[in-house]
C-alpha positions in Angstrom: 0.0 0.1 -0.1 2.9 2.4 0.8 4.5 1.6 -2.5 1.0 2.5 -4.4 0.8 5.8 -2.6 4.5 6.8 -3.3 3.9 6.0 -7.0 0.7 8.2 -7.2 2.7 11.1 -5.1 5.7 11.2 -7.5 3.8 12.4 -10.7 1.7 14.7 -8.6 5.0 16.4 -7.3 6.5 16.5 -10.7 3.2 18.0 -12.3 3.0 20.6 -9.5 6.6 21.5 -9.9 6.5 21.5 -13.6 3.4 24.1 -13.4 5.7 26.4 -11.1 3.4 25.4 -7.9 5.0 24.1 -4.9 4.6 19.9 -4.9 1.9 18.9 -1.9 3.9 15.7 -0.9 7.5 16.8 -1.6 8.6 12.8 -1.6 12.0 13.5 -3.4 13.0 15.8 -0.5 12.4 13.4 2.4 15.6 11.8 3.9 14.0 8.2 3.5 13.7 8.9 -0.2 17.1 10.2 -0.7 18.7 7.3 1.4 16.9 4.8 -0.7 18.1 6.6 -4.0 21.6 6.6 -2.6 21.2 3.1 -2.1 20.0 2.2 -5.6 23.2 3.8 -6.8 25.8 1.6 -5.1 27.1 -1.2 -6.5 25.8 -4.7 -5.5 28.4 -7.2 -5.3 28.1 -10.9 -4.9 31.5 -12.6 -4.6 33.7 -11.6 -6.8 31.0 -10.2 -9.4 29.6 -6.5 -9.2 26.6 -5.4 -10.6 26.2 -1.7 -11.2 22.4 -0.7 -11.5 21.3 2.5 -13.1 
């Protein structure tokens, strides 16, 4: 349920920002979201093999 809420809030924030308005949810500005995004950028290593996700 949380996933669906975030999926709805992100496009809403993007639309508000594109219209020059203040986004109501500001998901991307939360510390949890920034930590999640940073974790996605880290390479995932399994033994001698590293996978770089983008």
